[in-house]
ZADO-1210 file (C-alpha; in nm, 4 decimals, padded with zeros to 6 digits):
<atoms>
<atom x="00.3868" y="-01.4575" z="-03.8614" code="UNK" pos="1"/>
<atom x="00.3646" y="-01.1980" z="-03.5845" code="UNK" pos="2"/>
<atom x="00.1918" y="-01.2134" z="-03.2510" code="UNK" pos="3"/>
<atom x="-00.1396" y="-01.0754" z="-03.3752" code="UNK" pos="4"/>
<atom x="-00.1668" y="-01.3435" z="-03.6426" code="UNK" pos="5"/>
<atom x="-00.0909" y="-01.6150" z="-03.3871" code="UNK" pos="6"/>
<atom x="-00.3545" y="-01.4805" z="-03.1568" code="UNK" pos="7"/>
<atom x="-00.6100" y="-01.4717" z="-03.4435" code="UNK" pos="8"/>
<atom x="-00.5399" y="-01.8361" z="-03.5084" code="UNK" pos="9"/>
<atom x="-00.5783" y="-01.9369" z="-03.1394" code="UNK" pos="10"/>
<atom x="-00.8852" y="-01.7146" z="-03.0769" code="UNK" pos="11"/>
<atom x="-01.0808" y="-01.6701" z="-03.4026" code="UNK" pos="12"/>
<atom x="-01.4017" y="-01.5410" z="-03.2358" code="UNK" pos="13"/>
<atom x="-01.2160" y="-01.2579" z="-03.0424" code="UNK" pos="14"/>
<atom x="-01.2476" y="-00.9026" z="-03.1701" code="UNK" pos="15"/>
<atom x="-00.9808" y="-00.6700" z="-03.0318" code="UNK" pos="16"/>
<atom x="-01.1131" y="-00.3598" z="-02.8548" code="UNK" pos="17"/>
<atom x="-01.0308" y="-00.0122" z="-02.9821" code="UNK" pos="18"/>
<atom x="-01.0574" y="00.1738" z="-02.6512" code="UNK" pos="19"/>
<atom x="-00.7759" y="00.3981" z="-02.5529" code="UNK" pos="20"/>
<atom x="-00.5987" y="00.3536" z="-02.2198" code="UNK" pos="21"/>
<atom x="-00.7073" y="00.6426" z="-02.0072" code="UNK" pos="22"/>
<atom x="-00.4814" y="00.5742" z="-01.7092" code="UNK" pos="23"/>
<atom x="-00.2372" y="00.8341" z="-01.5948" code="UNK" pos="24"/>
<atom x="00.0779" y="00.6984" z="-01.7711" code="UNK" pos="25"/>
<atom x="00.3089" y="00.8617" z="-02.0143" code="UNK" pos="26"/>
<atom x="00.4157" y="00.7419" z="-02.3611" code="UNK" pos="27"/>
<atom x="00.6651" y="00.4945" z="-02.2168" code="UNK" pos="28"/>
<atom x="00.4010" y="00.3266" z="-01.9957" code="UNK" pos="29"/>
<atom x="00.5434" y="00.4502" z="-01.6638" code="UNK" pos="30"/>
<atom x="00.2834" y="00.5342" z="-01.3939" code="UNK" pos="31"/>
<atom x="00.2537" y="00.9053" z="-01.3339" code="UNK" pos="32"/>
<atom x="00.1543" y="01.0117" z="-00.9820" code="UNK" pos="33"/>
<atom x="00.0042" y="01.3079" z="-00.8035" code="UNK" pos="34"/>
<atom x="00.2331" y="01.3279" z="-00.4975" code="UNK" pos="35"/>
<atom x="00.5891" y="01.4550" z="-00.5619" code="UNK" pos="36"/>
<atom x="00.8860" y="01.2191" z="-00.5483" code="UNK" pos="37"/>
<atom x="01.1566" y="01.3049" z="-00.2993" code="UNK" pos="38"/>
<atom x="01.5146" y="01.3613" z="-00.4166" code="UNK" pos="39"/>
<atom x="01.7582" y="01.3796" z="-00.1292" code="UNK" pos="40"/>
<atom x="02.1371" y="01.3794" z="-00.0638" code="UNK" pos="41"/>
<atom x="02.3210" y="01.1741" z="00.1860" code="UNK" pos="42"/>
<atom x="02.6735" y="01.0650" z="00.2659" code="UNK" pos="43"/>
<atom x="02.7323" y="00.6956" z="00.3378" code="UNK" pos="44"/>
<atom x="03.0814" y="00.5847" z="00.4403" code="UNK" pos="45"/>
<atom x="03.2082" y="00.9237" z="00.3272" code="UNK" pos="46"/>
<atom x="03.0732" y="00.8908" z="-00.0274" code="UNK" pos="47"/>
<atom x="02.7964" y="01.1159" z="-00.1643" code="UNK" pos="48"/>
<atom x="02.4707" y="00.9466" z="-00.2837" code="UNK" pos="49"/>
<atom x="02.1462" y="01.0727" z="-00.4189" code="UNK" pos="50"/>
<atom x="01.8261" y="00.8950" z="-00.3122" code="UNK" pos="51"/>
<atom x="01.4886" y="00.9111" z="-00.4955" code="UNK" pos="52"/>
<atom x="01.1855" y="00.7970" z="-00.2977" code="UNK" pos="53"/>
<atom x="00.8100" y="00.8249" z="-00.2973" code="UNK" pos="54"/>
<atom x="00.7035" y="00.6479" z="-00.6187" code="UNK" pos="55"/>
<atom x="00.3575" y="00.4940" z="-00.5830" code="UNK" pos="56"/>
<atom x="00.3480" y="00.2948" z="-00.8994" code="UNK" pos="57"/>
<atom x="00.4656" y="-00.0586" z="-00.9731" code="UNK" pos="58"/>
<atom x="00.8152" y="-00.1761" z="-00.8839" code="UNK" pos="59"/>
<atom x="00.8769" y="-00.2756" z="-01.2474" code="UNK" pos="60"/>
<atom x="00.8178" y="00.0859" z="-01.3585" code="UNK" pos="61"/>
<atom x="01.0446" y="00.2164" z="-01.0848" code="UNK" pos="62"/>
<atom x="01.3181" y="-00.0219" z="-01.1875" code="UNK" pos="63"/>
<atom x="01.2957" y="00.1021" z="-01.5417" code="UNK" pos="64"/>
<atom x="01.3218" y="00.4538" z="-01.4321" code="UNK" pos="65"/>
<atom x="01.6243" y="00.3645" z="-01.2201" code="UNK" pos="66"/>
<atom x="01.7965" y="00.2008" z="-01.5133" code="UNK" pos="67"/>
<atom x="01.7209" y="00.4968" z="-01.7397" code="UNK" pos="68"/>
<atom x="01.8612" y="00.7493" z="-01.4893" code="UNK" pos="69"/>
<atom x="02.1742" y="00.5438" z="-01.4383" code="UNK" pos="70"/>
<atom x="02.2246" y="00.5195" z="-01.8111" code="UNK" pos="71"/>
<atom x="02.1656" y="00.8942" z="-01.8774" code="UNK" pos="72"/>
<atom x="02.4005" y="00.9959" z="-01.5993" code="UNK" pos="73"/>
<atom x="02.6592" y="00.7255" z="-01.6738" code="UNK" pos="74"/>
<atom x="02.6877" y="00.6396" z="-01.3077" code="UNK" pos="75"/>
<atom x="02.6316" y="00.3368" z="-01.0840" code="UNK" pos="76"/>
<atom x="02.3465" y="00.2853" z="-00.8479" code="UNK" pos="77"/>
<atom x="02.0837" y="00.0420" z="-00.7256" code="UNK" pos="78"/>
<atom x="01.7087" y="-00.0152" z="-00.6529" code="UNK" pos="79"/>
<atom x="01.6483" y="-00.1074" z="-00.2891" code="UNK" pos="80"/>
<atom x="01.3614" y="-00.0820" z="-00.0477" code="UNK" pos="81"/>
<atom x="01.1361" y="00.1273" z="-00.2874" code="UNK" pos="82"/>
<atom x="01.4082" y="00.3763" z="-00.3465" code="UNK" pos="83"/>
<atom x="01.6656" y="00.4501" z="-00.6145" code="UNK" pos="84"/>
<atom x="02.0144" y="00.5020" z="-00.4906" code="UNK" pos="85"/>
<atom x="02.2510" y="00.6850" z="-00.7409" code="UNK" pos="86"/>
<atom x="02.6209" y="00.7210" z="-00.6701" code="UNK" pos="87"/>
<atom x="02.7238" y="01.0873" z="-00.6532" code="UNK" pos="88"/>
<atom x="02.5403" y="01.4143" z="-00.5962" code="UNK" pos="89"/>
<atom x="02.3248" y="01.4499" z="-00.9171" code="UNK" pos="90"/>
<atom x="02.0078" y="01.5991" z="-00.7578" code="UNK" pos="91"/>
<atom x="01.9848" y="01.8895" z="-01.0140" code="UNK" pos="92"/>
<atom x="02.0304" y="01.6643" z="-01.3146" code="UNK" pos="93"/>
<atom x="01.7960" y="01.3971" z="-01.1799" code="UNK" pos="94"/>
<atom x="01.5322" y="01.6572" z="-01.0948" code="UNK" pos="95"/>
<atom x="01.5580" y="01.7976" z="-01.4507" code="UNK" pos="96"/>
<atom x="01.5268" y="01.4506" z="-01.6077" code="UNK" pos="97"/>
<atom x="01.2236" y="01.3618" z="-01.3897" code="UNK" pos="98"/>
<atom x="01.0554" y="01.6951" z="-01.4600" code="UNK" pos="99"/>
<atom x="01.0979" y="01.6372" z="-01.8392" code="UNK" pos="100"/>
<atom x="00.9174" y="01.3017" z="-01.7961" code="UNK" pos="101"/>
<atom x="00.6320" y="01.4809" z="-01.6153" code="UNK" pos="102"/>
<atom x="00.7022" y="01.3796" z="-01.2551" code="UNK" pos="103"/>
<atom x="00.6703" y="01.6227" z="-00.9653" code="UNK" pos="104"/>
<atom x="00.9948" y="01.6329" z="-00.7694" code="UNK" pos="105"/>
<atom x="01.0732" y="01.7781" z="-00.4341" code="UNK" pos="106"/>
<atom x="01.4328" y="01.8562" z="-00.3232" code="UNK" pos="107"/>
<atom x="01.5230" y="01.7539" z="00.0339" code="UNK" pos="108"/>
<atom x="01.8506" y="01.8259" z="00.2171" code="UNK" pos="109"/>
<atom x="02.1424" y="02.0587" z="00.1686" code="UNK" pos="110"/>
</atoms>
C-alpha cells in the first residue's frame, strides 16, 4: 500500500487537485531567482576557497545545491551564513554547473 492509498483511507472525501505548480522552480524543485548569484574567490589561511552567495530561496534548497556541487566536483565544503564554501578555486566549473541548472551567476574577484 503506497502513500496515496493510505491518504485515500484517511480522507475518503478529499479529491486531489490537478493544478500544475506555476512557481519559478526547475524540475528538481529548487527555487529559481531573478537576481544573479555571486561566485567569488578568496584565500583563507593561505588556502584557496570559492564562495557562492546571493541565493534568495529556502535554506533547504541551497543546502541541496551545496551538496550537489560538492559531489560533482569531488571536493569538500560547507554551508554557512547563507553561503556555500567550496575548497579550492572552482569558479569556472561551478559557474558552468549553475548556468546549466538555469541560474544567473556573476563572477567576482580575480
